[in-house]
MARMAR-977679 format. One record per residue (C-alpha): x, z, y; residue number from 1. Coordinates in Angstrom, 3 decimals. Layout:
<pts>
{X:X | Z:Z | Y:Y | k:NUM};
...
</pts>
This chain:
<pts>
{X:-1.742 | Z:-29.691 | Y:50.108 | k:1};
{X:-0.975 | Z:-30.791 | Y:46.486 | k:2};
{X:1.125 | Z:-28.956 | Y:44.457 | k:3};
{X:4.714 | Z:-29.998 | Y:44.223 | k:4};
{X:5.340 | Z:-32.659 | Y:41.362 | k:5};
{X:8.240 | Z:-31.220 | Y:40.700 | k:6};
{X:12.433 | Z:-30.328 | Y:41.356 | k:7};
{X:13.641 | Z:-33.141 | Y:42.725 | k:8};
{X:17.134 | Z:-34.619 | Y:42.872 | k:9};
{X:18.448 | Z:-34.982 | Y:45.767 | k:10};
{X:19.263 | Z:-38.490 | Y:45.558 | k:11};
{X:15.668 | Z:-39.355 | Y:44.735 | k:12};
{X:14.873 | Z:-37.854 | Y:48.561 | k:13};
{X:14.683 | Z:-40.987 | Y:50.775 | k:14};
{X:11.993 | Z:-42.624 | Y:48.067 | k:15};
{X:10.157 | Z:-38.713 | Y:47.728 | k:16};
{X:10.053 | Z:-38.733 | Y:51.310 | k:17};
{X:8.399 | Z:-41.790 | Y:51.775 | k:18};
{X:6.208 | Z:-41.295 | Y:49.206 | k:19};
{X:5.102 | Z:-37.548 | Y:50.434 | k:20};
{X:1.959 | Z:-38.065 | Y:50.989 | k:21};
{X:0.898 | Z:-38.950 | Y:47.663 | k:22};
{X:3.405 | Z:-36.370 | Y:46.077 | k:23};
{X:2.388 | Z:-33.682 | Y:48.165 | k:24};
{X:5.968 | Z:-33.264 | Y:49.568 | k:25};
{X:5.641 | Z:-33.202 | Y:53.363 | k:26};
{X:5.114 | Z:-29.070 | Y:52.957 | k:27};
{X:8.488 | Z:-29.008 | Y:51.324 | k:28};
{X:10.735 | Z:-31.391 | Y:53.282 | k:29};
{X:9.606 | Z:-30.111 | Y:56.349 | k:30};
{X:9.772 | Z:-26.864 | Y:59.246 | k:31};
{X:7.631 | Z:-24.216 | Y:60.399 | k:32};
{X:7.939 | Z:-21.695 | Y:62.713 | k:33};
{X:6.052 | Z:-18.873 | Y:60.352 | k:34};
{X:8.225 | Z:-16.033 | Y:58.837 | k:35};
{X:8.956 | Z:-15.123 | Y:55.220 | k:36};
{X:9.068 | Z:-10.836 | Y:54.784 | k:37};
{X:12.096 | Z:-9.784 | Y:52.797 | k:38};
{X:13.949 | Z:-13.133 | Y:52.619 | k:39};
{X:17.297 | Z:-13.354 | Y:51.919 | k:40};
{X:17.319 | Z:-9.352 | Y:51.039 | k:41};
{X:19.929 | Z:-8.076 | Y:48.518 | k:42};
{X:19.040 | Z:-7.083 | Y:45.282 | k:43};
{X:16.743 | Z:-4.497 | Y:44.613 | k:44};
{X:18.592 | Z:-1.263 | Y:43.707 | k:45};
{X:18.557 | Z:-0.641 | Y:39.318 | k:46};
{X:17.503 | Z:2.937 | Y:38.698 | k:47};
{X:20.113 | Z:5.042 | Y:37.319 | k:48};
{X:20.814 | Z:4.187 | Y:33.207 | k:49};
{X:19.448 | Z:7.425 | Y:31.323 | k:50};
{X:19.801 | Z:5.932 | Y:27.587 | k:51};
{X:18.726 | Z:8.711 | Y:25.005 | k:52};
{X:18.990 | Z:5.791 | Y:22.343 | k:53};
{X:19.620 | Z:1.769 | Y:21.673 | k:54};
{X:17.739 | Z:-0.445 | Y:24.148 | k:55};
{X:15.998 | Z:-3.451 | Y:21.843 | k:56};
{X:13.670 | Z:-5.419 | Y:24.253 | k:57};
{X:10.283 | Z:-6.611 | Y:22.969 | k:58};
{X:10.552 | Z:-10.384 | Y:21.939 | k:59};
{X:7.859 | Z:-10.688 | Y:24.936 | k:60};
{X:6.146 | Z:-13.430 | Y:25.614 | k:61};
{X:6.439 | Z:-17.555 | Y:24.513 | k:62};
{X:5.823 | Z:-19.880 | Y:27.051 | k:63};
{X:5.627 | Z:-23.529 | Y:26.352 | k:64};
{X:6.496 | Z:-25.743 | Y:23.206 | k:65};
{X:9.550 | Z:-27.855 | Y:24.503 | k:66};
{X:12.275 | Z:-28.816 | Y:21.877 | k:67};
{X:14.897 | Z:-26.693 | Y:24.222 | k:68};
{X:14.682 | Z:-23.388 | Y:23.524 | k:69};
{X:15.390 | Z:-21.219 | Y:26.999 | k:70};
{X:15.774 | Z:-17.589 | Y:27.685 | k:71};
{X:14.601 | Z:-16.149 | Y:30.652 | k:72};
{X:16.136 | Z:-12.149 | Y:31.385 | k:73};
{X:13.760 | Z:-10.415 | Y:34.170 | k:74};
{X:13.524 | Z:-6.304 | Y:35.173 | k:75};
{X:10.005 | Z:-6.070 | Y:33.832 | k:76};
{X:10.116 | Z:-2.143 | Y:33.149 | k:77};
{X:12.525 | Z:-0.499 | Y:35.728 | k:78};
{X:13.088 | Z:2.998 | Y:34.489 | k:79};
{X:10.738 | Z:2.675 | Y:31.772 | k:80};
{X:7.944 | Z:1.761 | Y:34.200 | k:81};
{X:6.467 | Z:-1.805 | Y:34.855 | k:82};
{X:8.354 | Z:-3.311 | Y:37.676 | k:83};
{X:6.317 | Z:-5.716 | Y:40.188 | k:84};
{X:9.378 | Z:-7.375 | Y:40.987 | k:85};
{X:9.752 | Z:-8.128 | Y:37.178 | k:86};
{X:5.940 | Z:-9.133 | Y:37.113 | k:87};
{X:6.540 | Z:-11.500 | Y:40.023 | k:88};
{X:9.516 | Z:-13.379 | Y:38.332 | k:89};
{X:7.867 | Z:-13.543 | Y:35.125 | k:90};
{X:4.842 | Z:-15.292 | Y:37.212 | k:91};
{X:6.599 | Z:-17.645 | Y:38.934 | k:92};
{X:8.452 | Z:-18.579 | Y:35.758 | k:93};
{X:5.191 | Z:-19.218 | Y:34.014 | k:94};
{X:3.946 | Z:-21.517 | Y:36.822 | k:95};
{X:7.289 | Z:-23.551 | Y:36.873 | k:96};
{X:6.099 | Z:-24.221 | Y:33.228 | k:97};
{X:3.571 | Z:-26.165 | Y:34.288 | k:98};
{X:5.720 | Z:-28.914 | Y:35.143 | k:99};
{X:8.819 | Z:-27.483 | Y:32.767 | k:100};
{X:6.748 | Z:-26.677 | Y:29.232 | k:101};
{X:7.218 | Z:-30.349 | Y:27.645 | k:102};
{X:10.852 | Z:-29.945 | Y:27.746 | k:103};
{X:11.416 | Z:-26.344 | Y:26.748 | k:104};
{X:10.297 | Z:-23.371 | Y:25.378 | k:105};
{X:10.687 | Z:-20.207 | Y:27.710 | k:106};
{X:11.799 | Z:-16.801 | Y:25.901 | k:107};
{X:11.027 | Z:-14.069 | Y:28.199 | k:108};
{X:12.941 | Z:-11.045 | Y:27.177 | k:109};
{X:12.714 | Z:-7.384 | Y:29.114 | k:110};
{X:16.551 | Z:-6.073 | Y:30.357 | k:111};
{X:14.864 | Z:-2.282 | Y:31.152 | k:112};
{X:17.104 | Z:-3.407 | Y:34.423 | k:113};
{X:20.151 | Z:-1.787 | Y:32.630 | k:114};
{X:23.104 | Z:-3.761 | Y:31.658 | k:115};
{X:22.571 | Z:-2.261 | Y:28.144 | k:116};
{X:19.030 | Z:-3.664 | Y:28.255 | k:117};
{X:20.497 | Z:-6.981 | Y:29.509 | k:118};
{X:23.072 | Z:-7.186 | Y:26.897 | k:119};
{X:20.209 | Z:-6.278 | Y:24.061 | k:120};
{X:18.172 | Z:-9.122 | Y:25.502 | k:121};
{X:20.748 | Z:-11.578 | Y:25.238 | k:122};
{X:21.941 | Z:-10.929 | Y:21.794 | k:123};
{X:18.080 | Z:-11.183 | Y:20.417 | k:124};
{X:17.461 | Z:-14.736 | Y:22.698 | k:125};
{X:20.675 | Z:-16.069 | Y:20.955 | k:126};
{X:19.040 | Z:-15.194 | Y:17.549 | k:127};
{X:15.847 | Z:-16.638 | Y:18.503 | k:128};
{X:17.832 | Z:-19.863 | Y:19.313 | k:129};
{X:18.024 | Z:-19.822 | Y:23.019 | k:130};
{X:20.230 | Z:-22.690 | Y:24.401 | k:131};
{X:20.499 | Z:-21.257 | Y:28.387 | k:132};
{X:20.121 | Z:-18.005 | Y:30.345 | k:133};
{X:18.025 | Z:-17.681 | Y:32.945 | k:134};
{X:18.760 | Z:-14.192 | Y:34.947 | k:135};
{X:18.814 | Z:-11.458 | Y:34.810 | k:136};
{X:18.631 | Z:-10.297 | Y:38.342 | k:137};
{X:20.933 | Z:-7.094 | Y:38.923 | k:138};
{X:24.748 | Z:-7.740 | Y:39.062 | k:139};
{X:25.673 | Z:-5.461 | Y:36.181 | k:140};
{X:23.515 | Z:-7.368 | Y:33.864 | k:141};
{X:24.648 | Z:-10.382 | Y:34.823 | k:142};
{X:28.188 | Z:-9.668 | Y:33.419 | k:143};
{X:26.819 | Z:-8.581 | Y:30.365 | k:144};
{X:24.460 | Z:-11.650 | Y:29.894 | k:145};
{X:27.666 | Z:-14.092 | Y:30.894 | k:146};
{X:29.984 | Z:-12.715 | Y:28.735 | k:147};
{X:27.394 | Z:-13.413 | Y:26.075 | k:148};
{X:26.812 | Z:-16.832 | Y:27.249 | k:149};
{X:30.598 | Z:-17.671 | Y:27.630 | k:150};
{X:31.263 | Z:-16.661 | Y:24.024 | k:151};
{X:28.280 | Z:-18.546 | Y:22.462 | k:152};
{X:28.982 | Z:-21.234 | Y:24.861 | k:153};
{X:25.359 | Z:-21.637 | Y:26.710 | k:154};
{X:25.112 | Z:-21.546 | Y:30.845 | k:155};
{X:23.836 | Z:-18.353 | Y:32.304 | k:156};
{X:21.975 | Z:-18.891 | Y:35.689 | k:157};
{X:21.447 | Z:-15.485 | Y:37.227 | k:158};
{X:19.634 | Z:-14.389 | Y:40.161 | k:159};
{X:21.736 | Z:-11.737 | Y:41.386 | k:160};
{X:23.622 | Z:-12.063 | Y:45.671 | k:161};
{X:26.867 | Z:-10.245 | Y:44.276 | k:162};
{X:28.901 | Z:-13.222 | Y:44.579 | k:163};
{X:31.965 | Z:-11.499 | Y:42.035 | k:164};
{X:29.769 | Z:-11.599 | Y:38.813 | k:165};
{X:29.778 | Z:-15.838 | Y:39.643 | k:166};
{X:32.205 | Z:-17.772 | Y:37.244 | k:167};
{X:32.247 | Z:-20.718 | Y:35.396 | k:168};
{X:29.389 | Z:-20.972 | Y:33.314 | k:169};
{X:27.479 | Z:-18.060 | Y:34.768 | k:170};
{X:25.747 | Z:-19.263 | Y:37.920 | k:171};
{X:24.561 | Z:-17.900 | Y:40.378 | k:172};
{X:20.918 | Z:-19.358 | Y:42.283 | k:173};
{X:20.392 | Z:-16.544 | Y:44.805 | k:174};
{X:20.119 | Z:-16.212 | Y:48.703 | k:175};
{X:24.072 | Z:-15.658 | Y:48.752 | k:176};
{X:25.238 | Z:-14.091 | Y:52.077 | k:177};
{X:28.293 | Z:-16.538 | Y:52.346 | k:178};
{X:25.921 | Z:-19.686 | Y:52.759 | k:179};
{X:24.129 | Z:-17.456 | Y:55.514 | k:180};
{X:27.080 | Z:-16.532 | Y:57.560 | k:181};
{X:28.640 | Z:-20.162 | Y:56.952 | k:182};
{X:25.430 | Z:-21.452 | Y:58.289 | k:183};
{X:24.910 | Z:-19.543 | Y:61.567 | k:184};
{X:28.785 | Z:-19.305 | Y:62.517 | k:185};
{X:29.035 | Z:-22.943 | Y:62.478 | k:186};
{X:26.030 | Z:-23.306 | Y:64.378 | k:187};
{X:27.384 | Z:-20.772 | Y:66.756 | k:188};
{X:30.908 | Z:-22.442 | Y:67.346 | k:189};
{X:28.964 | Z:-25.682 | Y:67.701 | k:190};
{X:26.805 | Z:-24.663 | Y:70.424 | k:191};
{X:30.027 | Z:-23.486 | Y:72.450 | k:192};
{X:30.486 | Z:-20.098 | Y:71.385 | k:193};
{X:34.212 | Z:-19.063 | Y:71.524 | k:194};
{X:34.717 | Z:-15.207 | Y:72.082 | k:195};
{X:32.784 | Z:-13.113 | Y:68.969 | k:196};
{X:32.561 | Z:-9.715 | Y:67.918 | k:197};
{X:31.239 | Z:-8.122 | Y:64.549 | k:198};
{X:28.890 | Z:-5.490 | Y:63.548 | k:199};
{X:29.132 | Z:-4.527 | Y:60.415 | k:200};
{X:27.130 | Z:-1.718 | Y:58.336 | k:201};
{X:29.480 | Z:-0.119 | Y:55.523 | k:202};
{X:27.409 | Z:-1.182 | Y:52.473 | k:203};
{X:28.110 | Z:-4.058 | Y:50.033 | k:204};
{X:25.980 | Z:-6.583 | Y:51.635 | k:205};
{X:27.980 | Z:-5.845 | Y:54.684 | k:206};
{X:31.307 | Z:-5.750 | Y:53.366 | k:207};
{X:30.851 | Z:-9.072 | Y:51.513 | k:208};
{X:29.080 | Z:-10.638 | Y:54.944 | k:209};
{X:32.429 | Z:-9.624 | Y:56.992 | k:210};
{X:34.761 | Z:-11.680 | Y:54.542 | k:211};
{X:32.673 | Z:-14.357 | Y:54.910 | k:212};
{X:32.511 | Z:-13.978 | Y:58.399 | k:213};
{X:36.251 | Z:-13.675 | Y:58.864 | k:214};
{X:36.599 | Z:-16.545 | Y:56.707 | k:215};
{X:34.074 | Z:-18.723 | Y:58.934 | k:216};
{X:35.192 | Z:-17.506 | Y:62.253 | k:217};
{X:38.779 | Z:-18.173 | Y:61.269 | k:218};
{X:38.051 | Z:-21.777 | Y:59.959 | k:219};
{X:36.327 | Z:-22.577 | Y:63.629 | k:220};
{X:38.843 | Z:-21.226 | Y:65.532 | k:221};
{X:36.746 | Z:-18.261 | Y:67.307 | k:222};
{X:38.122 | Z:-15.094 | Y:69.173 | k:223};
{X:37.180 | Z:-12.368 | Y:67.036 | k:224};
{X:37.375 | Z:-9.610 | Y:70.107 | k:225};
{X:36.717 | Z:-6.362 | Y:67.617 | k:226};
{X:34.727 | Z:-5.665 | Y:64.171 | k:227};
{X:32.582 | Z:-2.375 | Y:64.457 | k:228};
{X:32.149 | Z:-0.667 | Y:61.125 | k:229};
{X:29.409 | Z:2.104 | Y:61.242 | k:230};
{X:27.970 | Z:3.949 | Y:58.127 | k:231};
{X:24.286 | Z:3.042 | Y:57.393 | k:232};
{X:21.989 | Z:4.671 | Y:59.255 | k:233};
{X:24.575 | Z:5.757 | Y:61.844 | k:234};
{X:25.395 | Z:2.991 | Y:64.154 | k:235};
{X:25.639 | Z:5.065 | Y:67.312 | k:236};
{X:29.530 | Z:4.774 | Y:67.601 | k:237};
{X:30.154 | Z:1.212 | Y:67.159 | k:238};
{X:27.344 | Z:-0.062 | Y:69.496 | k:239};
{X:29.343 | Z:2.478 | Y:72.090 | k:240};
{X:32.605 | Z:0.257 | Y:71.573 | k:241};
{X:30.122 | Z:-2.937 | Y:71.302 | k:242};
{X:28.901 | Z:-2.072 | Y:74.701 | k:243};
{X:32.523 | Z:-1.487 | Y:75.976 | k:244};
{X:33.400 | Z:-4.921 | Y:75.275 | k:245};
{X:30.035 | Z:-6.481 | Y:76.286 | k:246};
{X:31.653 | Z:-8.465 | Y:78.912 | k:247};
{X:34.431 | Z:-10.251 | Y:76.823 | k:248};
{X:32.434 | Z:-11.692 | Y:74.211 | k:249};
{X:29.657 | Z:-14.324 | Y:74.137 | k:250};
{X:28.141 | Z:-13.903 | Y:70.495 | k:251};
{X:27.805 | Z:-10.906 | Y:68.611 | k:252};
{X:27.480 | Z:-10.790 | Y:64.335 | k:253};
{X:25.247 | Z:-8.483 | Y:62.666 | k:254};
{X:24.907 | Z:-8.504 | Y:59.403 | k:255};
{X:22.141 | Z:-5.650 | Y:58.846 | k:256};
{X:19.159 | Z:-5.211 | Y:56.095 | k:257};
{X:15.812 | Z:-5.321 | Y:58.337 | k:258};
{X:14.519 | Z:-1.900 | Y:58.055 | k:259};
{X:17.964 | Z:-0.210 | Y:59.823 | k:260};
{X:17.632 | Z:-3.270 | Y:62.800 | k:261};
{X:15.641 | Z:-0.969 | Y:64.810 | k:262};
{X:17.745 | Z:1.422 | Y:64.982 | k:263};
{X:20.594 | Z:-0.726 | Y:65.656 | k:264};
{X:18.743 | Z:-2.460 | Y:68.322 | k:265};
{X:18.029 | Z:1.202 | Y:70.516 | k:266};
{X:21.646 | Z:2.260 | Y:69.783 | k:267};
{X:23.379 | Z:-1.339 | Y:71.535 | k:268};
{X:20.504 | Z:-0.940 | Y:74.026 | k:269};
{X:21.278 | Z:2.209 | Y:74.663 | k:270};
{X:24.882 | Z:1.209 | Y:75.268 | k:271};
{X:24.308 | Z:-1.152 | Y:77.846 | k:272};
{X:23.507 | Z:-4.342 | Y:75.833 | k:273};
{X:21.015 | Z:-6.292 | Y:78.008 | k:274};
{X:18.429 | Z:-8.554 | Y:75.983 | k:275};
{X:19.724 | Z:-12.367 | Y:77.026 | k:276};
{X:23.140 | Z:-11.307 | Y:77.754 | k:277};
{X:24.939 | Z:-12.089 | Y:74.454 | k:278};
{X:24.305 | Z:-14.363 | Y:71.732 | k:279};
{X:22.717 | Z:-12.381 | Y:68.852 | k:280};
{X:23.385 | Z:-14.053 | Y:65.041 | k:281};
{X:22.210 | Z:-12.670 | Y:62.038 | k:282};
{X:21.630 | Z:-13.328 | Y:58.378 | k:283};
{X:18.421 | Z:-14.536 | Y:56.370 | k:284};
{X:17.400 | Z:-10.716 | Y:55.963 | k:285};
{X:16.022 | Z:-11.065 | Y:59.728 | k:286};
{X:12.866 | Z:-13.198 | Y:58.257 | k:287};
{X:11.107 | Z:-9.510 | Y:58.436 | k:288};
{X:8.413 | Z:-8.725 | Y:60.880 | k:289};
{X:10.425 | Z:-5.359 | Y:61.481 | k:290};
{X:13.286 | Z:-7.442 | Y:62.933 | k:291};
{X:10.996 | Z:-10.344 | Y:64.904 | k:292};
{X:9.502 | Z:-7.896 | Y:67.756 | k:293};
{X:12.791 | Z:-5.962 | Y:68.704 | k:294};
{X:13.169 | Z:-6.595 | Y:72.265 | k:295};
{X:17.032 | Z:-6.838 | Y:72.219 | k:296};
{X:16.874 | Z:-9.934 | Y:69.603 | k:297};
{X:14.870 | Z:-12.233 | Y:71.077 | k:298};
{X:16.708 | Z:-15.574 | Y:71.768 | k:299};
{X:18.686 | Z:-14.431 | Y:68.434 | k:300};
{X:20.113 | Z:-17.211 | Y:65.669 | k:301};
{X:19.831 | Z:-16.193 | Y:62.379 | k:302};
{X:19.911 | Z:-19.130 | Y:59.231 | k:303};
{X:17.279 | Z:-19.536 | Y:56.906 | k:304};
{X:15.686 | Z:-21.924 | Y:54.431 | k:305};
{X:13.144 | Z:-23.584 | Y:56.166 | k:306};
{X:9.454 | Z:-21.637 | Y:55.645 | k:307};
{X:7.038 | Z:-23.963 | Y:54.186 | k:308};
{X:8.524 | Z:-25.089 | Y:50.631 | k:309};
{X:8.089 | Z:-21.409 | Y:49.725 | k:310};
{X:4.934 | Z:-20.974 | Y:51.628 | k:311};
{X:3.354 | Z:-24.363 | Y:49.272 | k:312};
{X:5.111 | Z:-22.280 | Y:46.403 | k:313};
{X:2.938 | Z:-19.113 | Y:47.515 | k:314};
{X:-0.320 | Z:-20.653 | Y:48.121 | k:315};
{X:-0.289 | Z:-21.882 | Y:44.389 | k:316};
{X:0.922 | Z:-18.870 | Y:43.150 | k:317};
{X:-1.823 | Z:-16.777 | Y:44.823 | k:318};
{X:-4.250 | Z:-19.470 | Y:43.230 | k:319};
{X:-2.878 | Z:-18.968 | Y:39.929 | k:320};
{X:-2.250 | Z:-15.078 | Y:40.181 | k:321};
{X:-4.608 | Z:-13.829 | Y:42.731 | k:322};
{X:-1.770 | Z:-11.859 | Y:44.498 | k:323};
{X:1.097 | Z:-12.458 | Y:46.764 | k:324};
{X:4.407 | Z:-12.820 | Y:45.057 | k:325};
{X:7.856 | Z:-10.660 | Y:46.157 | k:326};
{X:10.171 | Z:-12.821 | Y:47.923 | k:327};
{X:12.710 | Z:-13.533 | Y:45.332 | k:328};
{X:9.583 | Z:-14.723 | Y:42.616 | k:329};
{X:10.838 | Z:-18.599 | Y:44.085 | k:330};
{X:14.470 | Z:-18.302 | Y:42.316 | k:331};
{X:12.308 | Z:-17.829 | Y:38.964 | k:332};
{X:10.182 | Z:-20.475 | Y:39.871 | k:333};
{X:13.264 | Z:-23.161 | Y:40.991 | k:334};
{X:15.568 | Z:-22.502 | Y:38.383 | k:335};
{X:12.994 | Z:-22.650 | Y:35.165 | k:336};
{X:11.781 | Z:-25.917 | Y:37.228 | k:337};
{X:15.504 | Z:-27.324 | Y:37.556 | k:338};
{X:16.489 | Z:-26.201 | Y:33.949 | k:339};
{X:13.467 | Z:-28.158 | Y:32.190 | k:340};
{X:14.249 | Z:-31.024 | Y:34.381 | k:341};
{X:17.595 | Z:-31.550 | Y:32.939 | k:342};
{X:16.696 | Z:-30.418 | Y:29.947 | k:343};
{X:14.419 | Z:-32.902 | Y:29.458 | k:344};
{X:16.656 | Z:-35.855 | Y:30.477 | k:345};
{X:19.009 | Z:-33.908 | Y:27.367 | k:346};
{X:21.430 | Z:-32.821 | Y:30.279 | k:347};
{X:21.901 | Z:-29.310 | Y:30.068 | k:348};
{X:25.560 | Z:-29.283 | Y:30.483 | k:349};
{X:27.949 | Z:-28.116 | Y:33.165 | k:350};
{X:28.691 | Z:-32.044 | Y:34.552 | k:351};
{X:24.561 | Z:-31.568 | Y:34.865 | k:352};
{X:23.998 | Z:-28.432 | Y:36.158 | k:353};
{X:26.712 | Z:-28.888 | Y:39.219 | k:354};
{X:26.012 | Z:-32.620 | Y:40.265 | k:355};
{X:27.470 | Z:-33.000 | Y:43.202 | k:356};
{X:23.573 | Z:-34.438 | Y:44.941 | k:357};
{X:22.085 | Z:-31.339 | Y:44.172 | k:358};
{X:18.088 | Z:-30.570 | Y:43.941 | k:359};
{X:15.341 | Z:-29.899 | Y:46.044 | k:360};
{X:12.850 | Z:-26.833 | Y:45.497 | k:361};
{X:10.540 | Z:-24.379 | Y:47.020 | k:362};
{X:13.207 | Z:-22.837 | Y:48.941 | k:363};
{X:15.276 | Z:-26.178 | Y:49.809 | k:364};
{X:17.874 | Z:-28.215 | Y:49.187 | k:365};
{X:20.940 | Z:-26.176 | Y:46.754 | k:366};
{X:23.473 | Z:-26.965 | Y:44.070 | k:367};
{X:25.445 | Z:-25.111 | Y:41.591 | k:368};
{X:28.967 | Z:-24.984 | Y:41.533 | k:369};
{X:31.580 | Z:-25.394 | Y:39.523 | k:370};
{X:32.656 | Z:-21.751 | Y:40.050 | k:371};
{X:29.200 | Z:-20.262 | Y:39.879 | k:372};
{X:28.419 | Z:-19.951 | Y:43.242 | k:373};
{X:25.855 | Z:-22.178 | Y:45.038 | k:374};
{X:25.364 | Z:-24.105 | Y:48.638 | k:375};
{X:22.295 | Z:-24.507 | Y:49.742 | k:376};
{X:20.799 | Z:-26.290 | Y:52.751 | k:377};
{X:19.652 | Z:-23.581 | Y:55.594 | k:378};
{X:17.974 | Z:-23.963 | Y:58.551 | k:379};
{X:19.167 | Z:-21.874 | Y:62.054 | k:380};
{X:15.827 | Z:-20.389 | Y:63.158 | k:381};
{X:15.772 | Z:-18.249 | Y:66.766 | k:382};
{X:13.595 | Z:-15.119 | Y:67.441 | k:383};
{X:10.993 | Z:-15.670 | Y:70.326 | k:384};
{X:8.261 | Z:-13.638 | Y:70.922 | k:385};
{X:7.716 | Z:-12.266 | Y:67.540 | k:386};
{X:7.976 | Z:-15.709 | Y:65.958 | k:387};
{X:10.752 | Z:-18.074 | Y:64.247 | k:388};
{X:11.313 | Z:-21.220 | Y:65.487 | k:389};
{X:13.727 | Z:-23.904 | Y:63.869 | k:390};
{X:16.779 | Z:-25.031 | Y:66.270 | k:391};
{X:18.811 | Z:-26.426 | Y:63.467 | k:392};
{X:16.958 | Z:-28.066 | Y:60.749 | k:393};
{X:18.090 | Z:-27.771 | Y:57.016 | k:394};
{X:19.898 | Z:-30.318 | Y:55.704 | k:395};
{X:18.267 | Z:-33.161 | Y:53.540 | k:396};
{X:21.271 | Z:-33.954 | Y:51.562 | k:397};
{X:24.704 | Z:-32.601 | Y:51.082 | k:398};
{X:27.692 | Z:-34.761 | Y:51.850 | k:399};
{X:31.273 | Z:-34.441 | Y:50.743 | k:400};
{X:29.617 | Z:-34.602 | Y:47.073 | k:401};
{X:30.819 | Z:-32.011 | Y:44.375 | k:402};
{X:31.384 | Z:-28.720 | Y:45.691 | k:403};
{X:33.537 | Z:-25.907 | Y:44.151 | k:404};
{X:36.316 | Z:-26.125 | Y:41.424 | k:405};
</pts>
């Protein structure tokens, strides 16, 4: 399939669909049953900071020759060693510059995976004329760059999954758990589910998912029978309580990471929960081979971007770099392309960044919100026999105009 010609505004989707064959958009706009390992995983943990001297990252690479200078701050190194995640994000940004290079010059900065490094990188980028920041990845680093960006009136579009670091002018173009939860709970309610329970790990991801779940369940009028918390890696007691009220619920929400789902599944099975008796709900972290073959999760629903756009991006990435991208790499690709498109139209300002119509990238429809969070057009997928099938396609446009405050 031909490469995607560039990021599209949602307003142009109808025309793009009509031209899909010529522009190579069929894969971007369609769905498929393949899986994406690690989709939506929370950001990888930064290493312990062992700072013995002031961190001054090197200037790094400069890509493109466009008139608008944009800094991308990435964890190129972690703990003093090269980072596979940082390298993949950097490569994805280079791939995006094939479209954006005529409108922006991209200044690549290493934050050393630390807040101090991120602060130093941002300050150096400002001295080099950066008019906007892309990245960083880690929440603490985003806070540092966000403070610098707001002080200099430069927008920041970062990749953290911690929604607490979002603010006006500091946007997150990441896979936020809130979006996943809203989509799957809405779908369950639309399919007639009324009595729900939640089994939630005591983790940052679990805390964020639980807050979103309670809000979504209240908004949809669902009866929450119980919420059971458990220490990470120790779900047995919570599973026993779920087993005891299994006859009172028609659905069970489990916002757990893929690596831990085998243990959760075993605990629930031992507690008497049988496959197919309760509709199990999850988030995008379940788009992972470690989840798809678990017996208890056959028939489960989880929210996720549709896969075809990422698959097309990954194919182009492999052709250029002879390796597979990490799942987060599409965030760098989409953001660089998005910023390049706006800069080319001389509209790199808050109104354009938060346009309510949004845009379409490798992970589908998205829009930045005035409060710094994002909305994504997500599908709902069902697990069957180790595969996923789209049971509710991702929307092709946003309704209701501008979102956020």
